[in-house]
C-alpha positions as CSV (number, residue, x, y, z in Angstrom):
1,X,-46.2,-52.5,17.7
2,X,-45.8,-48.9,16.5
3,X,-42.6,-47.9,14.9
4,X,-41.0,-44.9,13.1
5,X,-38.7,-45.5,10.1
6,X,-36.2,-43.0,9.1
7,X,-35.9,-43.7,5.4
8,X,-32.6,-43.9,3.4
9,X,-32.9,-40.4,1.9
10,X,-33.9,-38.8,5.2
11,X,-31.5,-36.8,7.5
12,X,-32.7,-35.8,11.0
13,X,-30.7,-33.2,12.9
14,X,-31.4,-32.3,16.5
15,X,-33.3,-34.2,19.1
16,X,-35.4,-37.2,18.2
17,X,-37.6,-38.3,21.1
18,X,-40.4,-40.7,21.3
19,X,-42.0,-43.8,22.9
20,X,-42.1,-46.2,19.9
21,X,-39.5,-48.3,18.1
22,X,-37.3,-46.3,15.8
23,X,-35.6,-47.9,12.7
24,X,-32.8,-45.8,11.1
25,X,-32.1,-46.5,7.4
26,X,-31.1,-42.9,6.8
27,X,-29.1,-40.5,9.0
28,X,-29.6,-39.1,12.5
29,X,-27.4,-36.4,14.0
30,X,-27.8,-35.0,17.5
31,X,-29.5,-36.9,20.2
32,X,-32.0,-39.8,20.4
33,X,-34.2,-40.4,23.4
34,X,-36.4,-43.4,22.8
35,X,-38.3,-45.4,25.4
36,X,-38.5,-48.4,23.1
37,X,-35.9,-50.1,20.8
38,X,-33.6,-48.3,18.4
39,X,-32.4,-50.2,15.3
40,X,-29.6,-48.9,13.1
41,X,-30.0,-50.8,9.8
42,X,-27.0,-51.6,7.6
43,X,-27.5,-48.5,5.5
44,X,-28.2,-46.3,8.5
45,X,-25.8,-43.8,10.2
46,X,-26.3,-42.4,13.7
47,X,-24.0,-39.6,14.9
48,X,-25.8,-39.0,18.2
49,X,-26.0,-39.7,21.8
50,X,-28.5,-42.5,22.1
51,X,-30.7,-43.4,25.1
52,X,-33.2,-46.2,24.7
53,X,-34.6,-49.4,26.1
54,X,-32.5,-51.5,23.7
55,X,-30.2,-50.8,20.8
56,X,-29.4,-53.0,17.8
57,X,-26.7,-51.8,15.4
58,X,-26.1,-53.3,12.0
59,X,-24.9,-50.0,10.4
60,X,-22.8,-47.1,11.8
61,X,-23.0,-45.5,15.2
62,X,-20.8,-42.6,16.3
63,X,-21.6,-41.5,19.8
64,X,-22.3,-42.8,23.3
65,X,-25.3,-45.1,23.9
66,X,-27.2,-46.0,27.0
67,X,-29.8,-48.8,27.1
68,X,-31.9,-49.9,30.0
69,X,-32.1,-53.5,28.7
70,X,-29.4,-54.4,26.1
71,X,-27.1,-53.4,23.3
72,X,-26.4,-55.7,20.3
73,X,-23.7,-55.1,17.8
74,X,-24.2,-57.3,14.8
75,X,-21.8,-58.4,12.0
76,X,-21.0,-55.4,9.8
77,X,-21.7,-52.8,12.4
78,X,-19.2,-50.0,13.0
79,X,-19.4,-48.4,16.4
80,X,-17.3,-45.7,18.0
81,X,-18.4,-44.6,21.4
82,X,-19.1,-45.8,25.0
83,X,-21.8,-48.3,25.6
84,X,-23.7,-48.6,28.9
85,X,-26.3,-51.4,29.4
86,X,-26.8,-54.4,31.7
87,X,-26.3,-56.7,28.7
88,X,-24.0,-56.1,25.8
89,X,-23.7,-58.5,22.9
90,X,-20.9,-58.0,20.3
91,X,-21.0,-60.5,17.5
92,X,-18.0,-61.6,15.5
93,X,-17.6,-59.2,12.5
94,X,-18.7,-56.1,14.5
95,X,-16.2,-53.2,14.8
96,X,-16.2,-51.4,18.1
97,X,-14.0,-48.8,19.7
98,X,-15.0,-47.4,23.1
99,X,-15.6,-48.4,26.6
100,X,-18.3,-50.7,28.0
101,X,-20.1,-50.2,31.3
102,X,-22.5,-53.0,32.4
103,X,-23.0,-51.6,35.9
104,X,-22.7,-53.6,39.1
105,X,-19.8,-54.0,41.5
106,X,-16.4,-54.9,40.2
107,X,-14.2,-57.1,42.4
108,X,-10.9,-55.5,43.3
């Protein structure tokens, strides 16, 4: 499986787009459009709108995120923004502030 790693000393500003897995250990600011998985590692910071197949956050995310498969917030993650995905998993120890949209009809 191909992947791109944004190293701890790297800062990316603008639009990051691609078809392979992206692991963020540094900083991304702007917008991410990835057709595979995005992983924000413990030392990683993403201040961007994120669109991907799946999103796994252990570090910091500031911005709205949309995933076609799932979003996972692991212990130690710090997330501020709205999440949209059919499956959202927030583990104990994750910090989250925002709204969740899992699609589907809501009973009134």
